[in-house]
MIROGU-45261 format. One record per residue: residue number from 1; residue in three letters; y, z, x of N, C-alpha, C, CB in turn. Coordinates in nm, 4 decimals, always signed. Each point is the difference from the previous one (the first is absolute). Glycine has a CB too. Layout:
<resi = NUM	resn = ALA	n.north = Y	n.up = Z	n.east = X	ca.north = Y	ca.up = Z	ca.east = X	c.north = Y	c.up = Z	c.east = X	cb.north = Y	cb.up = Z	cb.east = X>
...
END
This chain:
<resi = 1	resn = VAL	n.north = +21.1412	n.up = +2.4317	n.east = +11.9462	ca.north = +0.0323	ca.up = +0.1002	ca.east = +0.1011	c.north = +0.1321	c.up = +0.0662	c.east = -0.0394	cb.north = -0.1231	cb.up = -0.1305	cb.east = +0.1829>
<resi = 2	resn = PRO	n.north = +0.1210	n.up = +0.2621	n.east = -0.2038	ca.north = +0.1242	ca.up = +0.0680	ca.east = -0.0377	c.north = +0.0962	c.up = +0.0078	c.east = +0.1199	cb.north = -0.1268	cb.up = +0.1346	cb.east = -0.1736>
<resi = 3	resn = LEU	n.north = +0.2532	n.up = -0.1605	n.east = +0.1468	ca.north = +0.1047	ca.up = +0.0065	ca.east = +0.1019	c.north = +0.1027	c.up = +0.1051	c.east = -0.0400	cb.north = -0.0348	cb.up = -0.2435	cb.east = +0.0592>
<resi = 4	resn = PRO	n.north = +0.0932	n.up = +0.3109	n.east = +0.0381	ca.north = +0.1059	ca.up = +0.0957	ca.east = -0.0336	c.north = +0.1245	c.up = -0.0760	c.east = -0.0469	cb.north = -0.0906	cb.up = +0.1670	cb.east = +0.1696>
<resi = 5	resn = PRO	n.north = +0.1812	n.up = -0.0976	n.east = -0.2340	ca.north = +0.1239	ca.up = -0.0654	ca.east = -0.0443	c.north = +0.0746	c.up = -0.0614	c.east = +0.1196	cb.north = +0.0169	cb.up = +0.1632	cb.east = -0.1936>
<resi = 6	resn = LEU	n.north = +0.0672	n.up = -0.2619	n.east = +0.1653	ca.north = +0.0706	ca.up = -0.0725	ca.east = +0.1050	c.north = +0.0853	c.up = +0.0926	c.east = +0.0864	cb.north = +0.0018	cb.up = -0.2007	cb.east = -0.1476>
<resi = 7	resn = ALA	n.north = +0.0630	n.up = +0.2985	n.east = +0.0872	ca.north = +0.0820	ca.up = +0.0942	ca.east = +0.0770	c.north = -0.0861	c.up = +0.0785	c.east = +0.0993	cb.north = +0.1600	cb.up = +0.0186	cb.east = -0.1940>
<resi = 8	resn = GLU	n.north = -0.2784	n.up = +0.0216	n.east = +0.1511	ca.north = -0.0923	ca.up = +0.0724	ca.east = +0.0879	c.north = -0.0490	c.up = -0.0912	c.east = +0.1130	cb.north = -0.0713	cb.up = +0.1460	cb.east = -0.1940>
<resi = 9	resn = GLN	n.north = +0.0461	n.up = -0.2713	n.east = +0.1648	ca.north = -0.0410	ca.up = -0.0949	ca.east = +0.1027	c.north = +0.1088	c.up = -0.0137	c.east = +0.1069	cb.north = -0.1402	cb.up = -0.1235	cb.east = -0.1698>
<resi = 10	resn = HIS	n.north = +0.2655	n.up = +0.1156	n.east = +0.1253	ca.north = +0.1116	ca.up = -0.0100	ca.east = +0.0947	c.north = +0.0103	c.up = +0.1265	c.east = +0.0854	cb.north = +0.1222	cb.up = -0.1507	cb.east = -0.1605>
<resi = 11	resn = ARG	n.north = -0.1446	n.up = +0.2661	n.east = +0.0990	ca.north = +0.0045	ca.up = +0.1253	ca.east = +0.0749	c.north = -0.1106	c.up = +0.0046	c.east = +0.1049	cb.north = +0.0984	cb.up = +0.1152	cb.east = -0.1999>
<resi = 12	resn = ILE	n.north = -0.2166	n.up = -0.1615	n.east = +0.1630	ca.north = -0.1135	ca.up = -0.0026	ca.east = +0.0925	c.north = +0.0304	c.up = -0.0933	c.east = +0.1173	cb.north = -0.1599	cb.up = +0.0485	cb.east = -0.1904>
<resi = 13	resn = VAL	n.north = +0.2121	n.up = -0.1664	n.east = +0.1601	ca.north = +0.0329	ca.up = -0.0961	ca.east = +0.1061	c.north = +0.1059	c.up = +0.0576	c.east = +0.0932	cb.north = -0.0565	cb.up = -0.1909	cb.east = -0.1538>
<resi = 14	resn = ALA	n.north = +0.1585	n.up = +0.2569	n.east = +0.0984	ca.north = +0.1058	ca.up = +0.0596	ca.east = +0.0830	c.north = -0.0581	c.up = +0.1068	c.east = +0.0923	cb.north = +0.1692	cb.up = -0.0458	cb.east = -0.1811>
<resi = 15	resn = ARG	n.north = -0.2589	n.up = +0.1270	n.east = +0.1291	ca.north = -0.0615	ca.up = +0.1062	ca.east = +0.0815	c.north = -0.0865	c.up = -0.0595	c.east = +0.1109	cb.north = +0.0013	cb.up = +0.1533	cb.east = -0.1994>
<resi = 16	resn = ILE	n.north = -0.0765	n.up = -0.2570	n.east = +0.1665	ca.north = -0.0838	ca.up = -0.0663	ca.east = +0.1007	c.north = +0.0880	c.up = -0.0604	c.east = +0.1088	cb.north = -0.1766	cb.up = -0.0493	cb.east = -0.1738>
<resi = 17	resn = GLU	n.north = +0.2891	n.up = -0.0100	n.east = +0.1372	ca.north = +0.0904	ca.up = -0.0569	ca.east = +0.0994	c.north = +0.0557	c.up = +0.1091	c.east = +0.0913	cb.north = +0.0589	cb.up = -0.1845	cb.east = -0.1603>
<resi = 18	resn = GLN	n.north = -0.0274	n.up = +0.3021	n.east = +0.1039	ca.north = +0.0462	ca.up = +0.1122	ca.east = +0.0824	c.north = -0.1083	c.up = +0.0409	c.east = +0.1002	cb.north = +0.1472	cb.up = +0.0797	cb.east = -0.1895>
<resi = 19	resn = LEU	n.north = -0.2696	n.up = -0.0692	n.east = +0.1419	ca.north = -0.1096	ca.up = +0.0414	ca.east = +0.0872	c.north = -0.0312	c.up = -0.1059	c.east = +0.1055	cb.north = -0.0935	cb.up = +0.1352	cb.east = -0.1882>
<resi = 20	resn = MET	n.north = +0.1058	n.up = -0.2615	n.east = +0.1517	ca.north = -0.0230	ca.up = -0.1059	ca.east = +0.0983	c.north = +0.1082	c.up = +0.0037	c.east = +0.1079	cb.north = -0.1109	cb.up = -0.1424	cb.east = -0.1767>
<resi = 21	resn = ALA	n.north = +0.2352	n.up = +0.1716	n.east = +0.1384	ca.north = +0.1071	ca.up = +0.0137	ca.east = +0.0986	c.north = -0.0299	c.up = +0.1174	c.east = +0.0936	cb.north = +0.1670	cb.up = -0.0975	cb.east = -0.1640>
<resi = 22	resn = LEU	n.north = -0.2172	n.up = +0.2068	n.east = +0.1084	ca.north = -0.0396	ca.up = +0.1146	ca.east = +0.0816	c.north = -0.1119	c.up = -0.0385	c.east = +0.0968	cb.north = +0.0669	cb.up = +0.1552	cb.east = -0.1864>
<resi = 23	resn = CYS	n.north = -0.1642	n.up = -0.2293	n.east = +0.1379	ca.north = -0.1101	ca.up = -0.0444	ca.east = +0.0861	c.north = +0.0520	c.up = -0.0896	c.east = +0.1118	cb.north = -0.1586	cb.up = +0.0149	cb.east = -0.1944>
<resi = 24	resn = ASP	n.north = +0.2518	n.up = -0.1050	n.east = +0.1629	ca.north = +0.0577	ca.up = -0.0869	ca.east = +0.1022	c.north = +0.0729	c.up = +0.0811	c.east = +0.1055	cb.north = +0.0221	cb.up = -0.1822	cb.east = -0.1686>
<resi = 25	resn = SER	n.north = +0.0532	n.up = +0.2820	n.east = +0.1245	ca.north = +0.0730	ca.up = +0.0860	ca.east = +0.0927	c.north = -0.0968	c.up = +0.0770	c.east = +0.0904	cb.north = +0.1869	cb.up = +0.0210	cb.east = -0.1677>
<resi = 26	resn = LEU	n.north = -0.2904	n.up = +0.0337	n.east = +0.1084	ca.north = -0.0997	ca.up = +0.0738	ca.east = +0.0783	c.north = -0.0731	c.up = -0.0921	c.east = +0.0971	cb.north = -0.0278	cb.up = +0.1608	cb.east = -0.1899>
<resi = 27	resn = GLU	n.north = +0.0004	n.up = -0.2826	n.east = +0.1470	ca.north = -0.0669	ca.up = -0.0955	ca.east = +0.0886	c.north = +0.0895	c.up = -0.0337	c.east = +0.1199	cb.north = -0.1266	cb.up = -0.0952	cb.east = -0.1973>
<resi = 28	resn = GLN	n.north = +0.2570	n.up = +0.0799	n.east = +0.1741	ca.north = +0.0923	ca.up = -0.0265	ca.east = +0.1094	c.north = +0.0033	c.up = +0.1175	c.east = +0.0968	cb.north = +0.1371	cb.up = -0.1461	cb.east = -0.1507>
<resi = 29	resn = GLN	n.north = -0.1385	n.up = +0.2680	n.east = +0.0975	ca.north = -0.0015	ca.up = +0.1181	ca.east = +0.0860	c.north = -0.1289	c.up = +0.0066	c.east = +0.0814	cb.north = +0.1451	cb.up = +0.1208	cb.east = -0.1651>
<resi = 30	resn = ILE	n.north = -0.2564	n.up = -0.1532	n.east = +0.1030	ca.north = -0.1283	ca.up = -0.0004	ca.east = +0.0703	c.north = +0.0012	c.up = -0.1046	c.east = +0.1106	cb.north = -0.1172	cb.up = +0.0778	cb.east = -0.2085>
<resi = 31	resn = ASN	n.north = +0.1674	n.up = -0.1971	n.east = +0.1774	ca.north = +0.0051	ca.up = -0.1058	ca.east = +0.1005	c.north = +0.0891	c.up = +0.0400	c.east = +0.1168	cb.north = -0.0388	cb.up = -0.1704	cb.east = -0.1791>
<resi = 32	resn = ALA	n.north = +0.1537	n.up = +0.2314	n.east = +0.1505	ca.north = +0.0895	ca.up = +0.0444	ca.east = +0.1070	c.north = -0.0674	c.up = +0.1071	c.east = +0.0855	cb.north = +0.1993	cb.up = -0.0532	cb.east = -0.1441>
<resi = 33	resn = THR	n.north = -0.2687	n.up = +0.1442	n.east = +0.0800	ca.north = -0.0702	ca.up = +0.1063	ca.east = +0.0723	c.north = -0.1127	c.up = -0.0575	c.east = +0.0847	cb.north = +0.0571	cb.up = +0.1618	cb.east = -0.1827>
<resi = 34	resn = THR	n.north = -0.1303	n.up = -0.2567	n.east = +0.1274	ca.north = -0.1087	ca.up = -0.0636	ca.east = +0.0737	c.north = +0.0539	c.up = -0.0727	c.east = +0.1226	cb.north = -0.1306	cb.up = -0.0250	cb.east = -0.2131>
<resi = 35	resn = GLU	n.north = +0.2409	n.up = -0.0472	n.east = +0.1949	ca.north = +0.0606	ca.up = -0.0703	ca.east = +0.1134	c.north = +0.0443	c.up = +0.0986	c.east = +0.1074	cb.north = +0.0753	cb.up = -0.1832	cb.east = -0.1541>
<resi = 36	resn = LYS	n.north = -0.0155	n.up = +0.2932	n.east = +0.1134	ca.north = +0.0456	ca.up = +0.1011	ca.east = +0.0954	c.north = -0.1195	c.up = +0.0616	c.east = +0.0732	cb.north = +0.2013	cb.up = +0.0484	cb.east = -0.1453>
<resi = 37	resn = GLN	n.north = -0.3077	n.up = -0.0169	n.east = +0.0723	ca.north = -0.1186	ca.up = +0.0563	ca.east = +0.0638	c.north = -0.0609	c.up = -0.0992	c.east = +0.0978	cb.north = -0.0425	cb.up = +0.1399	cb.east = -0.2031>
<resi = 38	resn = THR	n.north = +0.0390	n.up = -0.2668	n.east = +0.1666	ca.north = -0.0531	ca.up = -0.1025	ca.east = +0.0893	c.north = +0.0844	c.up = -0.0106	c.east = +0.1259	cb.north = -0.0904	cb.up = -0.1249	cb.east = -0.1969>
<resi = 39	resn = GLU	n.north = +0.2217	n.up = +0.1276	n.east = +0.1791	ca.north = +0.0917	ca.up = -0.0064	ca.east = +0.1145	c.north = -0.0197	c.up = +0.1210	c.east = +0.0922	cb.north = +0.1667	cb.up = -0.1277	cb.east = -0.1409>
<resi = 40	resn = LEU	n.north = -0.1749	n.up = +0.2455	n.east = +0.0823	ca.north = -0.0188	ca.up = +0.1205	ca.east = +0.0806	c.north = -0.1337	c.up = -0.0018	c.east = +0.0733	cb.north = +0.1431	cb.up = +0.1261	cb.east = -0.1612>
<resi = 41	resn = LEU	n.north = -0.2481	n.up = -0.1704	n.east = +0.0919	ca.north = -0.1317	ca.up = -0.0068	ca.east = +0.0626	c.north = -0.0002	c.up = -0.1023	c.east = +0.1132	cb.north = -0.1072	cb.up = +0.0669	cb.east = -0.2173>
<resi = 42	resn = SER	n.north = +0.1722	n.up = -0.1808	n.east = +0.1968	ca.north = +0.0087	ca.up = -0.1014	ca.east = +0.1057	c.north = +0.0739	c.up = +0.0539	c.east = +0.1209	cb.north = -0.0044	cb.up = -0.1801	cb.east = -0.1726>
<resi = 43	resn = ASN	n.north = +0.1136	n.up = +0.2507	n.east = +0.1477	ca.north = +0.0750	ca.up = +0.0586	ca.east = +0.1109	c.north = -0.0829	c.up = +0.1049	c.east = +0.0736	cb.north = +0.2130	cb.up = -0.0425	cb.east = -0.1246>
<resi = 44	resn = LEU	n.north = -0.2891	n.up = +0.1198	n.east = +0.0512	ca.north = -0.0856	ca.up = +0.1010	ca.east = +0.0617	c.north = -0.1081	c.up = -0.0656	c.east = +0.0861	cb.north = +0.0437	cb.up = +0.1544	cb.east = -0.1938>
<resi = 45	resn = ILE	n.north = -0.1057	n.up = -0.2580	n.east = +0.1413	ca.north = -0.1031	ca.up = -0.0708	ca.east = +0.0755	c.north = +0.0607	c.up = -0.0640	c.east = +0.1251	cb.north = -0.1287	cb.up = -0.0434	cb.east = -0.2134>
<resi = 46	resn = ARG	n.north = +0.2465	n.up = -0.0164	n.east = +0.1992	ca.north = +0.0670	ca.up = -0.0603	ca.east = +0.1139	c.north = +0.0310	c.up = +0.1048	c.east = +0.1058	cb.north = +0.0970	cb.up = -0.1751	cb.east = -0.1501>
<resi = 47	resn = ALA	n.north = -0.0478	n.up = +0.2912	n.east = +0.1075	ca.north = +0.0318	ca.up = +0.1074	ca.east = +0.0939	c.north = -0.1264	c.up = +0.0494	c.east = +0.0705	cb.north = +0.1958	cb.up = +0.0671	cb.east = -0.1435>
<resi = 48	resn = GLN	n.north = -0.3053	n.up = -0.0579	n.east = +0.0692	ca.north = -0.1264	ca.up = +0.0437	ca.east = +0.0596	c.north = -0.0494	c.up = -0.1012	c.east = +0.1017	cb.north = -0.0567	cb.up = +0.1230	cb.east = -0.2100>
<resi = 49	resn = SER	n.north = +0.0680	n.up = -0.2516	n.east = +0.1784	ca.north = -0.0502	ca.up = -0.1031	ca.east = +0.0907	c.north = +0.0883	c.up = -0.0141	c.east = +0.1241	cb.north = -0.0973	cb.up = -0.1198	cb.east = -0.1968>
<resi = 50	resn = GLN	n.north = +0.2227	n.up = +0.1634	n.east = +0.1870	ca.north = +0.0909	ca.up = -0.0074	ca.east = +0.1136	c.north = +0.0020	c.up = +0.1301	c.east = +0.0796	cb.north = +0.1381	cb.up = -0.1637	cb.east = -0.1271>
<resi = 51	resn = GLY	n.north = -0.2300	n.up = +0.2520	n.east = +0.0993	ca.north = -0.0102	ca.up = +0.1254	ca.east = +0.0747	c.north = +0.0964	c.up = +0.1065	c.east = -0.0491	cb.north = -0.0720	cb.up = -0.1320	cb.east = +0.1950>
<resi = 52	resn = GLY	n.north = +0.1056	n.up = +0.1277	n.east = -0.3218	ca.north = +0.0874	ca.up = +0.1021	ca.east = -0.0585	c.north = -0.0716	c.up = +0.1329	c.east = -0.0066	cb.north = +0.1186	cb.up = -0.1746	cb.east = -0.1335>
<resi = 53	resn = ALA	n.north = -0.0549	n.up = +0.2713	n.east = +0.0737	ca.north = -0.0583	ca.up = +0.1338	ca.east = -0.0116	c.north = -0.1319	c.up = -0.0085	c.east = -0.0755	cb.north = +0.2296	cb.up = +0.1058	cb.east = +0.0040>
<resi = 54	resn = ALA	n.north = -0.3278	n.up = -0.0350	n.east = +0.0453	ca.north = -0.1323	ca.up = -0.0012	ca.east = -0.0627	c.north = +0.0067	c.up = +0.0724	c.east = -0.1337	cb.north = -0.1128	cb.up = -0.0067	cb.east = +0.2261>
<resi = 55	resn = GLU	n.north = +0.0513	n.up = -0.0535	n.east = -0.3242	ca.north = -0.0038	ca.up = +0.0585	ca.east = -0.1337	c.north = -0.1268	c.up = +0.0816	c.east = -0.0139	cb.north = +0.1344	cb.up = -0.1911	cb.east = -0.0959>
<resi = 56	resn = SER	n.north = -0.1222	n.up = +0.3080	n.east = +0.0375	ca.north = -0.1176	ca.up = +0.0835	ca.east = -0.0193	c.north = -0.0911	c.up = -0.0639	c.east = -0.1041	cb.north = +0.1314	cb.up = +0.2069	cb.east = +0.0612>
<resi = 57	resn = PRO	n.north = -0.2633	n.up = -0.1826	n.east = -0.0544	ca.north = -0.0914	ca.up = -0.0572	ca.east = -0.0999	c.north = +0.0348	c.up = +0.0445	c.east = -0.1413	cb.north = -0.1785	cb.up = -0.0054	cb.east = +0.1731>
<resi = 58	resn = GLN	n.north = +0.2319	n.up = +0.1256	n.east = -0.1852	ca.north = +0.0364	ca.up = +0.0496	ca.east = -0.1332	c.north = +0.1120	c.up = -0.0849	c.east = -0.0586	cb.north = -0.0691	cb.up = +0.2336	cb.east = +0.0649>
<resi = 59	resn = ARG	n.north = +0.1679	n.up = -0.2705	n.east = +0.0154	ca.north = +0.1100	ca.up = -0.0836	ca.east = -0.0500	c.north = -0.0498	c.up = -0.1393	c.east = -0.0352	cb.north = +0.1627	cb.up = +0.1302	cb.east = +0.1395>
<resi = 60	resn = ALA	n.north = -0.2539	n.up = -0.1848	n.east = -0.0615	ca.north = -0.0551	ca.up = -0.1321	ca.east = -0.0306	c.north = -0.0710	c.up = +0.0031	c.east = -0.1347	cb.north = -0.0261	cb.up = -0.0493	cb.east = +0.2458>
<resi = 61	resn = THR	n.north = -0.0504	n.up = +0.1545	n.east = -0.2691	ca.north = -0.0679	ca.up = +0.0154	ca.east = -0.1280	c.north = +0.1012	c.up = +0.0123	c.east = -0.1122	cb.north = -0.1935	cb.up = +0.1098	cb.east = +0.1142>
<resi = 62	resn = HIS	n.north = +0.3021	n.up = -0.0373	n.east = -0.0893	ca.north = +0.1046	ca.up = +0.0170	ca.east = -0.1008	c.north = +0.0628	c.up = -0.1346	c.east = -0.0353	cb.north = +0.0452	cb.up = +0.2324	cb.east = +0.0854>
<resi = 63	resn = ALA	n.north = -0.0196	n.up = -0.3184	n.east = +0.0139	ca.north = +0.0581	ca.up = -0.1315	ca.east = -0.0260	c.north = -0.0934	c.up = -0.0838	c.east = -0.0870	cb.north = +0.1229	cb.up = +0.0107	cb.east = +0.2193>
<resi = 64	resn = ARG	n.north = -0.2517	n.up = -0.0080	n.east = -0.1906	ca.north = -0.0955	ca.up = -0.0745	ca.east = -0.0825	c.north = -0.0052	c.up = +0.0591	c.east = -0.1411	cb.north = -0.1359	cb.up = -0.0574	cb.east = +0.2056>
<resi = 65	resn = ALA	n.north = +0.1450	n.up = +0.1874	n.east = -0.2176	ca.north = -0.0042	ca.up = +0.0648	ca.east = -0.1317	c.north = +0.1190	c.up = -0.0421	c.east = -0.0842	cb.north = -0.1216	cb.up = +0.1952	cb.east = +0.0989>
<resi = 66	resn = GLN	n.north = +0.2388	n.up = -0.2164	n.east = -0.0385	ca.north = +0.1168	ca.up = -0.0426	ca.east = -0.0760	c.north = -0.0216	c.up = -0.1380	c.east = -0.0597	cb.north = +0.1458	cb.up = +0.1382	cb.east = +0.1482>
<resi = 67	resn = VAL	n.north = -0.2110	n.up = -0.2271	n.east = -0.0767	ca.north = -0.0272	ca.up = -0.1334	ca.east = -0.0517	c.north = -0.0953	c.up = +0.0091	c.east = -0.1184	cb.north = +0.0367	cb.up = -0.0998	cb.east = +0.2285>
<resi = 68	resn = ILE	n.north = -0.1384	n.up = +0.1828	n.east = -0.2186	ca.north = -0.0938	ca.up = +0.0180	ca.east = -0.1102	c.north = +0.0708	c.up = +0.0650	c.east = -0.1184	cb.north = -0.1916	cb.up = +0.0201	cb.east = +0.1628>
<resi = 69	resn = ASP	n.north = +0.2780	n.up = +0.0766	n.east = -0.1370	ca.north = +0.0722	ca.up = +0.0657	ca.east = -0.1078	c.north = +0.0892	c.up = -0.0968	c.east = -0.0754	cb.north = -0.0068	cb.up = +0.2109	cb.east = +0.1297>
<resi = 70	resn = LEU	n.north = +0.0546	n.up = -0.3178	n.east = -0.0654	ca.north = +0.0817	ca.up = -0.0989	ca.east = -0.0680	c.north = -0.0805	c.up = -0.0683	c.east = -0.1103	cb.north = +0.1338	cb.up = -0.0353	cb.east = +0.2102>
<resi = 71	resn = ALA	n.north = -0.2609	n.up = +0.0075	n.east = -0.1845	ca.north = -0.0848	ca.up = -0.0597	ca.east = -0.1025	c.north = -0.0170	c.up = +0.0966	c.east = -0.1175	cb.north = -0.1206	cb.up = -0.1349	cb.east = +0.1765>
<resi = 72	resn = ILE	n.north = +0.1036	n.up = +0.2611	n.east = -0.1458	ca.north = -0.0121	ca.up = +0.1012	ca.east = -0.1056	c.north = +0.1310	c.up = +0.0088	c.east = -0.0779	cb.north = -0.1682	cb.up = +0.1301	cb.east = +0.1380>
<resi = 73	resn = TYR	n.north = +0.2806	n.up = -0.1390	n.east = -0.0669	ca.north = +0.1322	ca.up = +0.0036	ca.east = -0.0623	c.north = +0.0163	c.up = -0.1171	c.east = -0.0966	cb.north = +0.0945	cb.up = +0.1140	cb.east = +0.2039>
<resi = 74	resn = ARG	n.north = -0.1364	n.up = -0.2325	n.east = -0.1618	ca.north = +0.0103	ca.up = -0.1173	ca.east = -0.0874	c.north = -0.0846	c.up = +0.0188	c.east = -0.1260	cb.north = +0.0405	cb.up = -0.1461	cb.east = +0.2012>
<resi = 75	resn = ALA	n.north = -0.1600	n.up = +0.1995	n.east = -0.1835	ca.north = -0.0870	ca.up = +0.0241	ca.east = -0.1151	c.north = +0.0636	c.up = +0.1019	c.east = -0.0942	cb.north = -0.2024	cb.up = -0.0530	cb.east = +0.1403>
<resi = 76	resn = SER	n.north = +0.2669	n.up = +0.1545	n.east = -0.0837	ca.north = +0.0660	ca.up = +0.1017	ca.east = -0.0821	c.north = +0.1142	c.up = -0.0604	c.east = -0.0801	cb.north = -0.0622	cb.up = +0.1746	cb.east = +0.1676>
<resi = 77	resn = ILE	n.north = +0.1382	n.up = -0.2640	n.east = -0.1053	ca.north = +0.1104	ca.up = -0.0654	ca.east = -0.0704	c.north = -0.0541	c.up = -0.0847	c.east = -0.1141	cb.north = +0.1374	cb.up = -0.0023	cb.east = +0.2110>
<resi = 78	resn = GLY	n.north = -0.2484	n.up = -0.0677	n.east = -0.1857	ca.north = -0.0610	ca.up = -0.0795	ca.east = -0.1056	c.north = -0.0436	c.up = +0.0863	c.east = -0.1168	cb.north = -0.0747	cb.up = -0.1635	cb.east = +0.1708>
<resi = 79	resn = CYS	n.north = +0.0140	n.up = +0.2768	n.east = -0.1404	ca.north = -0.0427	ca.up = +0.0927	ca.east = -0.1057	c.north = +0.1201	c.up = +0.0538	c.east = -0.0768	cb.north = -0.2010	cb.up = +0.0629	cb.east = +0.1365>
<resi = 80	resn = TYR	n.north = +0.3084	n.up = -0.0331	n.east = -0.0640	ca.north = +0.1224	ca.up = +0.0505	ca.east = -0.0638	c.north = +0.0553	c.up = -0.1042	c.east = -0.0975	cb.north = +0.0517	cb.up = +0.1403	cb.east = +0.2046>
<resi = 81	resn = ALA	n.north = -0.0444	n.up = -0.2655	n.east = -0.1597	ca.north = +0.0537	ca.up = -0.1060	ca.east = -0.0849	c.north = -0.0877	c.up = -0.0194	c.east = -0.1247	cb.north = +0.0981	cb.up = -0.1128	cb.east = +0.2040>
<resi = 82	resn = ILE	n.north = -0.2291	n.up = +0.1129	n.east = -0.1841	ca.north = -0.0907	ca.up = -0.0156	ca.east = -0.1142	c.north = +0.0143	c.up = +0.1156	c.east = -0.0973	cb.north = -0.1593	cb.up = -0.1262	cb.east = +0.1449>
<resi = 83	resn = ASN	n.north = +0.1749	n.up = +0.2480	n.east = -0.0900	ca.north = +0.0184	ca.up = +0.1180	ca.east = -0.0847	c.north = +0.1283	c.up = -0.0129	c.east = -0.0815	cb.north = -0.1249	cb.up = +0.1414	cb.east = +0.1670>
<resi = 84	resn = LYS	n.north = +0.2314	n.up = -0.1905	n.east = -0.1044	ca.north = +0.1266	ca.up = -0.0158	ca.east = -0.0711	c.north = -0.0114	c.up = -0.1072	c.east = -0.1087	cb.north = +0.1238	cb.up = +0.0713	cb.east = +0.2073>
<resi = 85	resn = LEU	n.north = -0.2010	n.up = -0.1757	n.east = -0.1788	ca.north = -0.0197	ca.up = -0.1047	ca.east = -0.1000	c.north = -0.0788	c.up = +0.0514	c.east = -0.1199	cb.north = +0.0071	cb.up = -0.1709	cb.east = +0.1819>
<resi = 86	resn = ALA	n.north = -0.0977	n.up = +0.2655	n.east = -0.1557	ca.north = -0.0807	ca.up = +0.0547	ca.east = -0.1085	c.north = +0.0866	c.up = +0.0894	c.east = -0.0842	cb.north = -0.2088	cb.up = -0.0124	cb.east = +0.1377>
END
């Protein structure tokens, strides 16, 4: 199996470590955003159950769409990282 020169191997490893650090940072941001969205949704549900201001159906749909968009966002980040690795 042909291997690149040792200097090239070190360069590849350094680049992968940079990208892994980027992935870790993005994962932390995603987790923080998810926690914030969960907190906001819980507060909204609590306010609704306690007779708070009625939310329009359009806003309820928008809140659900944001949760779905987070999954799309995660997939996009994964694609970005894979593209950078390539």
